[in-house]
C-alpha positions as CSV (number, residue, x, y, z in Angstrom):
1,X,23.5,10.4,-8.7
2,X,23.3,14.1,-9.6
3,X,20.7,15.3,-12.1
4,X,23.5,15.7,-14.7
5,X,24.7,12.1,-14.1
6,X,21.1,10.8,-14.4
7,X,20.5,12.6,-17.7
8,X,23.8,11.5,-19.0
9,X,22.9,7.9,-18.2
10,X,19.6,8.2,-20.0
11,X,21.3,9.9,-23.1
12,X,23.8,7.1,-23.4
13,X,21.7,4.0,-22.7
14,X,21.8,1.9,-25.8
15,X,18.1,1.0,-25.7
16,X,17.1,4.6,-26.6
17,X,14.1,4.5,-24.3
18,X,12.9,5.3,-20.8
19,X,10.1,3.6,-18.7
20,X,7.8,5.9,-16.8
21,X,5.0,5.0,-14.4
22,X,2.4,6.7,-12.1
23,X,0.2,5.0,-9.5
24,X,-3.5,5.1,-10.0
25,X,-6.1,5.2,-7.2
26,X,-5.8,1.4,-6.6
27,X,-2.0,1.6,-6.5
28,X,-1.6,0.0,-9.9
29,X,1.3,1.4,-11.9
30,X,0.2,2.8,-15.2
31,X,2.9,3.9,-17.5
32,X,4.6,3.8,-20.9
33,X,8.0,3.7,-22.6
34,X,9.1,6.9,-24.2
35,X,12.0,7.6,-26.5
36,X,15.2,9.2,-25.0
37,X,14.5,12.3,-27.0
38,X,11.0,12.6,-25.7
39,X,12.1,12.1,-22.1
40,X,14.8,14.7,-22.4
41,X,12.2,17.2,-23.6
42,X,9.8,16.6,-20.7
43,X,12.3,15.9,-17.9
44,X,12.2,19.5,-16.5
45,X,8.7,20.4,-17.5
46,X,5.5,18.2,-17.8
47,X,3.7,15.9,-20.2
48,X,0.2,14.8,-21.0
49,X,-1.2,11.6,-19.6
50,X,-4.8,10.5,-20.2
51,X,-6.8,11.2,-17.1
52,X,-8.8,8.0,-17.7
53,X,-6.4,6.4,-15.2
54,X,-8.5,8.1,-12.5
55,X,-11.7,7.4,-14.4
56,X,-11.7,3.6,-14.5
57,X,-11.3,0.7,-12.1
58,X,-8.7,-2.0,-11.8
59,X,-10.3,-3.8,-14.7
60,X,-10.3,-0.7,-17.0
61,X,-14.1,-0.4,-16.8
62,X,-15.1,3.3,-16.8
63,X,-16.8,4.7,-13.7
64,X,-20.2,6.2,-14.2
65,X,-20.4,7.9,-10.8
66,X,-17.3,10.1,-10.5
67,X,-17.0,13.9,-11.1
68,X,-13.3,14.3,-11.7
69,X,-13.4,12.7,-15.2
70,X,-15.7,10.6,-17.3
71,X,-17.7,10.5,-20.5
72,X,-19.0,13.9,-19.5
73,X,-15.5,15.4,-19.7
74,X,-14.2,13.4,-22.8
75,X,-11.2,12.0,-20.8
76,X,-8.7,14.7,-21.7
77,X,-5.0,14.6,-20.9
78,X,-3.9,15.5,-17.4
79,X,-0.6,17.1,-16.7
80,X,2.1,14.9,-15.2
81,X,5.6,15.5,-14.0
82,X,8.6,13.3,-13.6
83,X,10.4,13.0,-10.2
84,X,14.0,12.7,-11.3
85,X,15.0,11.6,-7.7
86,X,13.1,8.3,-8.3
87,X,15.6,7.3,-11.0
88,X,16.3,3.6,-11.1
89,X,17.8,1.0,-13.5
90,X,15.6,-2.1,-14.2
91,X,18.0,-5.0,-13.8
92,X,15.7,-7.5,-15.5
93,X,15.3,-5.2,-18.5
94,X,19.0,-4.6,-19.3
95,X,19.2,-1.6,-16.9
96,X,16.7,0.4,-18.8
97,X,16.2,3.8,-17.0
98,X,13.0,4.1,-15.0
99,X,11.2,7.0,-13.3
100,X,8.1,7.6,-11.2
101,X,5.8,10.5,-11.9
102,X,2.9,12.3,-10.4
103,X,-0.1,14.4,-11.6
104,X,-0.5,18.2,-11.3
105,X,-3.4,20.4,-12.2
106,X,-3.7,23.2,-14.7
107,X,-2.1,25.6,-12.2
108,X,0.9,23.2,-11.7
109,X,-0.3,22.5,-8.2
110,X,-0.8,19.0,-6.8
111,X,-3.8,17.2,-8.3
112,X,-6.1,16.1,-5.5
113,X,-6.8,12.6,-6.9
114,X,-3.2,11.6,-7.3
115,X,-2.2,9.2,-4.5
116,X,1.4,10.3,-4.4
117,X,0.4,13.9,-4.1
118,X,-2.1,13.0,-1.3
119,X,0.8,11.5,0.6
120,X,3.1,14.5,-0.1
121,X,0.4,16.8,1.3
122,X,0.4,14.9,4.6
123,X,4.2,14.8,4.7
124,X,4.2,18.6,4.3
125,X,1.9,18.9,7.4
126,X,4.3,16.7,9.4
127,X,7.3,18.6,8.4
128,X,5.6,21.9,9.2
129,X,5.2,20.6,12.7
130,X,8.9,19.7,12.9
131,X,8.5,15.9,12.3
132,X,10.4,13.7,10.0
133,X,8.4,10.5,9.4
134,X,10.2,7.2,8.9
135,X,8.1,4.3,7.5
136,X,8.4,0.9,6.0
137,X,5.9,-1.7,4.8
138,X,6.0,-5.5,4.9
139,X,4.1,-7.7,2.5
140,X,2.8,-11.2,2.3
141,X,1.9,-12.7,-1.0
142,X,1.1,-16.0,-2.7
143,X,3.2,-17.5,-5.6
144,X,1.9,-20.0,-8.1
145,X,3.5,-22.1,-10.8
146,X,1.2,-20.5,-13.4
147,X,1.2,-17.8,-16.1
148,X,-1.6,-15.2,-16.7
149,X,-2.8,-17.4,-19.6
150,X,-2.9,-20.7,-17.6
151,X,-4.6,-19.0,-14.6
152,X,-7.2,-17.5,-16.9
153,X,-7.8,-20.8,-18.7
154,X,-8.4,-22.4,-15.3
155,X,-10.8,-19.7,-14.2
156,X,-8.3,-19.0,-11.4
157,X,-9.3,-22.3,-9.8
158,X,-7.0,-25.2,-8.8
159,X,-3.9,-23.2,-9.3
160,X,-0.6,-24.9,-8.6
161,X,1.1,-23.2,-5.6
162,X,4.9,-22.8,-5.6
163,X,5.2,-25.1,-2.6
164,X,2.6,-27.3,-0.8
165,X,1.4,-27.1,2.7
166,X,1.6,-24.7,5.6
167,X,5.3,-24.1,6.3
168,X,6.2,-20.7,7.7
169,X,9.8,-19.6,8.3
170,X,10.9,-22.7,6.3
171,X,14.6,-22.9,5.4
172,X,13.7,-26.1,3.5
173,X,10.9,-24.6,1.3
174,X,13.0,-21.5,0.4
175,X,15.5,-23.8,-1.3
176,X,12.9,-25.4,-3.5
177,X,12.9,-22.4,-5.9
178,X,16.1,-20.8,-4.8
179,X,16.5,-19.2,-8.3
180,X,13.3,-17.1,-7.7
181,X,14.1,-16.5,-4.0
182,X,17.6,-15.3,-4.8
183,X,16.4,-13.2,-7.8
184,X,13.9,-11.3,-5.6
185,X,16.6,-10.5,-3.0
186,X,19.3,-9.5,-5.5
187,X,17.4,-7.8,-8.3
188,X,15.2,-5.8,-6.0
189,X,18.3,-4.5,-4.2
190,X,19.8,-3.4,-7.6
191,X,16.4,-1.7,-8.3
192,X,16.8,0.3,-5.1
193,X,14.0,-1.5,-3.3
194,X,16.2,-3.0,-0.6
195,X,14.9,-6.0,1.4
196,X,15.5,-6.3,5.1
197,X,14.2,-9.8,5.4
198,X,12.5,-12.5,3.2
199,X,11.1,-15.8,4.3
200,X,8.3,-18.2,3.7
201,X,5.0,-17.6,5.5
202,X,2.4,-20.1,6.6
203,X,0.4,-21.1,3.6
204,X,1.1,-22.8,0.2
205,X,3.6,-20.8,-1.8
206,X,3.5,-17.8,0.5
207,X,6.4,-15.4,1.0
208,X,6.8,-12.5,3.4
209,X,9.1,-9.5,2.9
210,X,10.1,-6.6,5.2
211,X,11.3,-3.7,3.2
212,X,14.1,-1.5,4.5
213,X,12.8,1.6,6.3
214,X,13.3,5.1,5.1
215,X,11.8,8.5,4.9
216,X,8.1,8.1,4.2
217,X,8.0,9.1,0.6
218,X,11.0,6.8,-0.2
219,X,9.3,4.0,1.7
220,X,6.0,4.5,-0.2
221,X,7.8,4.6,-3.6
222,X,9.7,1.4,-2.6
223,X,6.4,-0.3,-1.6
224,X,4.6,0.6,-4.8
225,X,7.5,-0.5,-6.9
226,X,8.0,-3.7,-4.9
227,X,4.6,-5.1,-5.8
228,X,5.0,-4.6,-9.5
229,X,8.6,-5.6,-9.5
230,X,7.9,-8.9,-7.8
231,X,5.3,-9.7,-10.4
232,X,7.7,-8.9,-13.2
233,X,10.5,-11.0,-11.7
234,X,8.0,-13.8,-11.1
235,X,7.0,-13.7,-14.8
236,X,10.7,-14.3,-15.7
237,X,10.6,-17.5,-13.5
238,X,7.3,-18.9,-14.8
239,X,5.6,-17.8,-11.6
240,X,2.4,-15.8,-11.0
241,X,2.4,-13.6,-7.9
242,X,-0.7,-12.2,-6.2
243,X,-1.1,-9.6,-3.5
244,X,-4.8,-10.3,-3.0
245,X,-5.7,-9.8,0.7
246,X,-7.4,-13.3,0.9
247,X,-7.3,-15.9,-1.8
248,X,-9.1,-18.6,0.1
249,X,-11.3,-18.7,3.1
250,X,-9.4,-21.6,4.5
251,X,-6.0,-19.9,4.4
252,X,-4.6,-16.9,6.2
253,X,-4.8,-13.6,4.5
254,X,-1.9,-11.4,3.2
255,X,-0.9,-8.4,5.3
256,X,0.7,-5.1,4.3
257,X,1.6,-4.0,7.8
258,X,3.0,-0.4,8.0
259,X,5.7,0.4,10.5
260,X,6.2,4.1,11.5
261,X,7.9,6.5,13.7
262,X,8.4,10.3,13.9
263,X,11.8,11.8,14.3
264,X,12.8,15.4,15.2
265,X,13.8,17.0,11.9
266,X,16.5,19.1,13.6
267,X,18.1,16.7,16.2
268,X,17.4,13.4,14.4
269,X,15.9,12.0,17.6
270,X,13.2,9.3,17.6
271,X,10.3,11.1,19.2
272,X,8.4,7.9,19.9
273,X,10.9,6.8,22.5
274,X,11.1,7.9,26.1
275,X,13.5,6.8,28.8
276,X,11.3,8.3,31.5
277,X,8.2,6.2,30.7
278,X,8.2,2.7,32.0
279,X,6.7,1.5,28.7
280,X,9.4,3.2,26.8
281,X,6.8,5.2,24.8
282,X,6.7,9.0,24.7
283,X,3.6,11.0,25.3
284,X,3.8,12.0,21.6
285,X,3.7,8.4,20.6
286,X,0.7,7.8,22.8
287,X,-1.2,10.7,21.2
288,X,-0.2,9.3,17.8
289,X,-1.7,5.9,18.7
290,X,-4.8,7.6,20.1
291,X,-5.2,9.5,16.8
292,X,-5.1,6.2,14.8
293,X,-7.6,4.5,17.2
294,X,-9.9,7.4,16.7
295,X,-9.5,8.0,12.9
296,X,-9.0,4.6,11.4
297,X,-12.7,3.7,11.5
298,X,-13.4,6.9,9.6
299,X,-10.9,6.2,6.8
300,X,-10.7,2.4,6.7
301,X,-11.1,2.1,2.9
302,X,-7.6,3.7,2.5
303,X,-6.1,0.7,4.3
304,X,-8.7,-1.9,3.3
305,X,-9.7,-0.7,-0.2
306,X,-11.3,-3.8,-1.9
307,X,-14.2,-6.2,-1.5
308,X,-11.6,-8.8,-0.8
309,X,-9.9,-6.8,2.0
310,X,-12.7,-7.6,4.4
311,X,-12.4,-11.3,3.9
312,X,-9.0,-11.0,5.5
313,X,-10.3,-9.0,8.5
314,X,-11.8,-12.0,10.3
315,X,-11.3,-13.4,13.8
316,X,-8.4,-15.7,14.4
317,X,-6.7,-15.2,11.0
318,X,-3.8,-13.0,12.0
319,X,-5.6,-9.8,11.0
320,X,-7.4,-7.4,13.4
321,X,-11.1,-7.0,13.7
322,X,-11.3,-4.7,16.7
323,X,-10.1,-1.1,17.3
324,X,-7.4,-2.1,19.8
325,X,-3.8,-1.5,20.7
326,X,-1.2,-3.2,22.8
327,X,2.6,-3.7,23.2
328,X,3.9,-6.5,21.0
329,X,0.6,-8.3,20.6
330,X,-0.3,-9.7,17.1
331,X,-4.0,-9.9,17.7
332,X,-4.6,-6.1,17.9
333,X,-4.9,-3.4,15.3
334,X,-2.0,-1.3,16.5
335,X,1.1,-3.1,17.8
336,X,3.4,-0.8,19.7
337,X,7.1,-1.8,19.6
338,X,9.0,0.3,22.2
339,X,12.3,-1.4,21.5
340,X,14.8,1.4,22.2
341,X,15.8,4.9,21.1
342,X,16.6,3.8,17.5
343,X,13.8,1.3,16.8
344,X,10.7,2.3,18.8
345,X,7.9,2.3,16.4
346,X,4.2,1.6,15.7
347,X,3.0,-1.3,13.5
348,X,-0.5,-0.7,12.0
349,X,-1.7,-4.3,11.4
350,X,-5.1,-3.6,9.8
351,X,-3.3,-2.8,6.5
352,X,-3.5,-5.5,3.8
353,X,-1.2,-6.4,1.0
354,X,-3.8,-5.2,-1.5
355,X,-3.5,-1.5,-0.5
356,X,-2.1,1.4,-2.4
357,X,1.0,2.2,-0.3
358,X,0.7,5.9,-0.9
359,X,-2.8,6.0,0.5
360,X,-2.1,3.5,3.3
361,X,0.8,5.5,4.6
362,X,-1.0,8.8,4.2
363,X,-3.9,7.3,6.2
364,X,-1.5,6.1,9.0
365,X,0.4,9.4,9.2
366,X,-2.6,11.7,8.9
367,X,-4.4,9.8,11.7
368,X,-1.4,9.9,14.0
369,X,-0.8,13.6,13.4
370,X,-4.5,14.2,14.1
371,X,-4.0,12.7,17.6
372,X,-0.9,14.9,18.2
373,X,-2.6,18.0,16.9
374,X,-5.7,17.4,19.0
375,X,-3.6,16.5,22.0
376,X,-5.5,13.2,22.4
377,X,-4.7,11.1,25.4
378,X,-4.2,7.4,25.1
379,X,-7.0,6.6,27.6
380,X,-7.9,3.3,26.0
381,X,-6.2,0.6,28.0
382,X,-3.8,-1.7,26.2
383,X,-5.4,-5.0,25.3
384,X,-4.3,-8.0,27.4
385,X,-4.4,-11.3,25.7
386,X,-6.8,-12.0,22.8
387,X,-7.6,-8.7,20.9
388,X,-10.4,-10.4,19.0
389,X,-12.3,-10.5,22.3
390,X,-11.7,-6.9,23.2
391,X,-14.6,-4.8,21.7
392,X,-14.4,-2.1,24.3
393,X,-13.6,0.5,21.6
394,X,-15.7,-1.1,18.9
395,X,-15.1,-3.1,15.8
396,X,-14.1,-2.1,12.3
397,X,-16.7,-2.0,9.6
398,X,-17.2,-5.5,8.2
399,X,-17.4,-4.8,4.5
400,X,-16.4,-2.2,1.9
401,X,-19.9,-0.7,1.7
402,X,-20.2,0.1,5.4
403,X,-16.6,1.4,5.5
404,X,-17.1,3.6,2.4
405,X,-20.3,5.1,3.7
406,X,-18.6,5.9,7.0
407,X,-15.7,7.6,5.2
408,X,-18.0,9.4,2.7
409,X,-20.0,11.0,5.6
410,X,-17.1,11.6,8.0
411,X,-16.1,15.2,8.8
412,X,-12.9,13.7,10.2
413,X,-12.0,12.1,6.8
414,X,-12.6,15.5,5.0
415,X,-10.5,17.3,7.6
416,X,-7.6,14.9,7.0
417,X,-7.7,14.7,3.2
418,X,-10.0,17.4,1.9
419,X,-13.6,17.1,0.5
420,X,-12.6,16.7,-3.1
421,X,-10.3,13.7,-2.5
422,X,-12.8,12.0,-0.1
423,X,-15.6,12.5,-2.7
424,X,-13.6,11.0,-5.5
425,X,-12.1,8.1,-3.5
426,X,-15.4,7.1,-1.9
427,X,-17.1,7.3,-5.3
428,X,-14.5,4.7,-6.6
429,X,-15.2,2.4,-3.6
430,X,-18.9,2.7,-4.1
431,X,-18.4,1.7,-7.7
432,X,-16.4,-1.3,-6.6
433,X,-19.2,-2.4,-4.2
434,X,-21.8,-2.1,-7.0
435,X,-19.7,-4.2,-9.4
436,X,-19.4,-7.0,-6.8
437,X,-23.1,-6.8,-5.7
438,X,-24.4,-7.6,-9.2
439,X,-22.2,-10.7,-9.8
440,X,-23.5,-14.2,-9.2
441,X,-20.8,-16.0,-7.3
442,X,-19.8,-19.7,-7.2
443,X,-20.9,-19.8,-3.6
444,X,-24.4,-18.8,-4.5
445,X,-24.6,-21.3,-7.3
446,X,-23.4,-24.2,-5.2
447,X,-25.7,-23.2,-2.3
448,X,-28.9,-22.5,-4.2
449,X,-28.9,-24.0,-7.6
450,X,-30.5,-27.4,-6.8
451,X,-32.0,-26.8,-3.3
452,X,-34.0,-23.6,-3.7
């Protein structure tokens, strides 16, 4: 639709309102409804949005260790703009118009703490070098026959899964709640978040989706919207969906694998493919892989951002623990898929479903571009067999604290994303670790209460 057609739709929608949303540092959509009149007044300019969305955590508790905003600044409004190209109609809300936005600073430049702006900065670098990045993300998530109220009342214990048992790729289980399954496929397509594939995954009530690939910003927008849209559609069906990386130590975790390739912006050629190489991979793709192998340990919190992320990254649970790569091997961190001139791509498997897609994709792209820019050679041999046993290039940090310290002190992270972003982001992860460290868990109580 043209801008004129979009504005006409907004003007004539009978609801008289528009829904706006912006992703915070955790990838949570924060937003509001505004009147049609208000929207039309800000559509081509900017509007104020309280900067507390970058001054508190996922539980709305204010940080006490960040410089960008806080009690010391009084939490003023930040400037935000609407991206009219993100226009969508929400099919489960009577086609109410919806838009994504992003934050800008007082000079109308990109605000360094805004995740969408972080990604756009890296995209700009890629385009400057003649690359057109195409990405997609896939997600696994658990579904429960619960509501927010019932789950809270149960203390998030003994929740009723949508289906019992471990039944991946089950045609049978997908018919058990076909109303929900069908609604996901159909309504997400209408919401311009098209699904390439949807199936049950191993685990009680687990689904997996592959989103249709697209240019990287479109792919990231779709991924961010997908997570919230699924939860909203689930609400309509009496279901509670969660994208936690690991809900139980006895069950597999939930991935958010990122698929990526670079194309020539002029010739529309997949630059990862090569007919001349026996593996089918170009030298550029190999440098891209080498860049990720080198950089990911420096920026791991961008693809594993929570305490819970590291409970997923354990041996033998379909998530990588070692800094490895191979062709079509699901035990390594980087799975190369040289499948022809149209589909040759890299799958970064360390990414979990709990990530902020803007930051996860920015991390993957920036790390790969680093390898190309530095002309890194893929000297690390491809892993043969079990990647959990290949520690020749090291292991990833085992918890959020160690990963955050590594990123905070890394010149590589600052080169990729700038000192101000790295400072703010690592401060938020340090806060997350502090909140966890002071809590007495059920595990501690059960282990020590009587015996010690």
